[in-house]
C-alpha positions in Angstrom: 12.2 -33.1 -42.7 13.9 -33.7 -39.3 13.6 -31.3 -36.4 17.3 -30.5 -36.6 17.2 -29.7 -40.3 14.0 -27.6 -39.9 15.3 -25.6 -37.0 18.6 -24.7 -38.9 16.6 -22.1 -40.8 15.7 -20.3 -37.6 17.6 -18.2 -35.1 16.8 -17.8 -31.4 16.0 -14.2 -30.2 18.4 -13.3 -27.4 17.2 -13.9 -23.8 14.1 -15.7 -25.1 13.2 -18.8 -27.0 11.4 -17.1 -29.8 12.4 -18.6 -33.2 12.4 -16.5 -36.3 13.9 -16.6 -39.9 17.5 -15.6 -39.4 17.8 -13.9 -42.8 14.6 -11.8 -42.5 14.6 -8.4 -40.8 10.8 -8.5 -41.0 10.7 -11.9 -39.2 13.1 -10.4 -36.6 10.8 -7.5 -36.0 7.8 -9.8 -35.5 9.8 -11.9 -33.1 10.3 -8.7 -31.0 6.7 -7.8 -31.3 5.6 -11.2 -30.2 7.1 -10.5 -26.8 4.5 -7.8 -26.1 2.4 -9.9 -23.7 5.4 -10.6 -21.6 6.4 -6.9 -21.5 2.8 -5.7 -20.7 2.8 -7.5 -17.3 5.5 -5.3 -15.7 3.8 -2.3 -17.4 0.5 -3.2 -15.6 2.4 -3.6 -12.3 4.1 -0.2 -12.6 0.9 1.7 -13.6 -1.1 0.0 -10.9 1.4 0.7 -8.1 2.4 4.2 -9.2 -1.0 5.6 -10.0 -3.2 3.6 -7.6 -6.0 3.9 -10.3 -8.6 1.1 -9.9 -8.9 0.8 -13.7 -5.3 -0.5 -14.0 -5.9 -3.1 -11.3 -9.1 -4.1 -13.1 -7.5 -4.3 -16.5 -4.5 -6.4 -15.1 -6.8 -8.8 -13.3 -9.0 -9.2 -16.4 -5.9 -9.8 -18.5 -4.8 -12.6 -16.2 -8.3 -14.1 -16.1 -8.4 -14.0 -19.9 -5.1 -15.9 -20.0 -6.5 -18.5 -17.5 -9.5 -18.9 -19.8 -7.2 -19.5 -22.7 -5.5 -22.3 -20.8 -8.8 -23.9 -20.1 -9.9 -23.7 -23.7 -6.6 -25.2 -24.9 -7.0 -28.2 -22.6 -10.6 -28.7 -23.7 -10.1 -28.4 -27.4 -6.6 -30.0 -27.4 -5.7 -28.9 -30.9 -2.1 -29.3 -31.9 0.1 -26.5 -33.2 0.7 -26.4 -37.0 4.4 -27.0 -36.3 5.4 -29.6 -33.7 9.1 -28.6 -34.0 8.5 -25.5 -31.9 7.9 -27.3 -28.6 4.9 -28.8 -26.7 1.6 -27.2 -25.9 -1.8 -26.9 -27.6 -2.4 -24.3 -30.2 -6.1 -23.4 -30.1 -6.7 -20.6 -29.5 -3.5 -18.6 -29.8 -2.8 -17.2 -26.3 -0.8 -14.2 -27.7 -3.6 -13.3 -30.0 -6.2 -13.6 -27.3 -4.0 -11.5 -25.0 -3.7 -8.7 -27.5 -7.4 -9.0 -28.4 -8.4 -8.4 -24.8 -5.8 -5.6 -24.4 -7.0 -3.7 -27.5 -10.7 -4.2 -26.7 -10.4 -3.0 -23.1 -8.3 0.1 -24.0 -10.6 1.1 -26.9 -13.7 0.7 -24.6 -12.0 2.9 -22.0 -11.0 5.7 -24.5 -14.5 5.5 -26.1 -16.7 5.5 -23.0 -14.7 7.2 -20.2 -11.5 9.0 -21.2 -11.9 12.5 -22.6 -8.7 14.2 -23.9 -8.4 18.0 -23.4 -9.3 19.6 -26.7 -6.4 21.0 -28.8 -8.8 23.8 -29.9 -9.0 22.3 -33.4 -11.6 19.7 -34.3 -9.4 18.3 -37.1 -6.4 17.9 -34.7 -8.7 16.2 -32.1 -10.0 13.7 -34.7 -6.5 13.1 -36.0 -5.2 12.4 -32.4 -8.1 10.0 -31.8 -7.5 8.3 -35.2 -3.8 7.8 -34.5 -4.5 6.5 -31.0 -7.0 3.9 -32.2 -4.9 3.0 -35.2 -1.8 2.4 -33.0 -3.7 0.1 -30.6 -5.3 -1.9 -33.4 -2.0 -2.1 -35.4 0.0 -3.2 -32.4 -2.5 -5.9 -31.5 -2.9 -7.0 -35.1 0.9 -7.2 -35.6 1.4 -9.4 -32.5 -1.4 -11.7 -33.7 0.1 -11.9 -37.2 3.5 -12.7 -35.7 2.2 -15.9 -34.3 1.1 -17.0 -37.8 4.2 -15.7 -39.6 6.6 -17.4 -37.1 4.6 -20.7 -37.6 3.6 -21.0 -33.9 -0.1 -21.0 -34.8 -2.4 -21.5 -37.8 -4.5 -18.7 -39.2 -7.6 -20.2 -37.6 -6.0 -20.4 -34.2 -4.8 -16.8 -34.4 -8.2 -15.4 -35.6 -10.1 -17.3 -32.9 -7.6 -16.1 -30.4 -8.3 -12.5 -31.4 -12.1 -12.9 -31.5 -12.2 -14.6 -28.0 -9.9 -11.9 -26.6 -12.0 -9.1 -28.0 -15.2 -10.7 -26.7 -13.7 -11.3 -23.3 -12.3 -7.8 -23.0 -15.5 -6.1 -24.1 -17.7 -8.2 -21.8 -15.3 -7.8 -18.8 -15.1 -4.0 -19.4 -18.9 -3.9 -19.4 -19.1 -5.6 -16.1 -16.3 -3.8 -14.2 -16.5 -0.3 -15.8 -19.4 0.5 -18.0 -22.3 -0.7 -15.9 -20.9 0.4 -12.5 -20.0 3.9 -13.8 -23.2 4.6 -15.9 -25.5 2.9 -13.5 -24.1 3.6 -10.0 -27.3 2.5 -8.3 -27.0 -1.0 -9.8 -25.6 -3.9 -7.8 -22.3 -3.6 -9.6 -22.2 0.1 -9.1 -22.7 -0.3 -5.3 -19.9 -2.9 -5.2 -17.5 -0.5 -7.0 -18.4 2.3 -4.6 -17.9 0.1 -1.6 -14.5 -1.1 -2.9 -13.2 2.4 -3.5 -14.5 3.7 -0.1 -13.2 0.8 1.9 -10.9 2.0 4.7 -8.1 -0.4 3.9 -8.1 0.4 0.2 -8.4 4.1 1.0 -5.2 3.6 3.2 -3.5 2.2 0.1 -4.8 5.3 -1.8 -6.8 3.4 -4.3 -8.7 5.9 -6.5 -10.9 6.3 -9.6 -9.6 9.5 -11.3 -12.0 9.3 -14.1 -15.0 9.6 -11.8 -13.8 13.2 -11.0 -11.8 14.2 -14.0 -12.8 13.5 -17.7 -9.1 12.7 -18.5 -8.3 11.0 -15.2 -6.7 14.2 -13.8 -3.9 14.7 -16.4 -4.9 18.2 -17.3 -5.5 19.4 -13.7 -2.2 17.9 -12.6 -0.4 19.6 -15.5 -2.1 22.9 -14.7 -1.1 22.7 -11.1 2.5 21.8 -12.0 2.6 24.6 -14.6 1.3 27.2 -12.1 4.0 26.2 -9.6 6.7 26.0 -12.2 5.9 29.5 -13.5 6.0 30.8 -10.0 9.4 29.3 -9.5 10.7 30.9 -12.6 9.4 34.3 -11.6 11.0 33.9 -8.1 14.3 32.9 -9.6 14.3 36.0 -11.9 13.4 38.3 -9.0 16.1 36.8 -6.8 18.7 37.2 -9.6 17.8 40.9 -10.3 19.2 42.4 -7.0 22.4 40.5 -7.5 22.9 41.9 -11.0 22.0 45.4 -9.9 24.5 45.1 -7.0 27.2 44.0 -9.5 26.6 47.1 -11.7 27.0 49.5 -8.7 30.4 48.0 -8.0 
């Protein structure tokens, strides 16, 4: 089959060059999901700049390092894609699958070893929340990885190895930049982390590690502070409105 005849079965997703089966809504959905790695980059940038949390800088840097490692592996192995009609580039391992494997591994490690949600007061609801969170992360990563196989950009082997390499890279990287420095602050890695956060230049940029002070990174304390001020504002508004109403009644 010629390239032209083969590509007639596919449509191009708007503003991208992702090909999918034109008559399949499922294929269209997977084409959208396969863009996740591209969309995660601006998300990293926004979180890092807005929150100034060191973990988002670490995670973003690790994500880019993982992508660079993928490029190196591809040019060492030099395994072709299963479908040459979809453009140049080596296929082993799948970069999208490796990207999402890293993303899922790092996030799950963070929620397992550092982040602590404020309890709802019900153990069942707490477990349900955690289950839904982990399920969402794994489902998202798995769906993106599967999309690369379904859309014929990679073979099943290339996808599976991409996920495995991403998970191993993400877990190892998290251990080095988060787990060891946090749980063993007197270690070499722990001292480096402390020096980075305490550095005058980075302090000027307001770099911080919220999870070293707050179990949930400060979300609950920030909400409580907001709620206290918001309640005070509502009381003040009601008190200011009361004299006006009383004055209207006297007239």
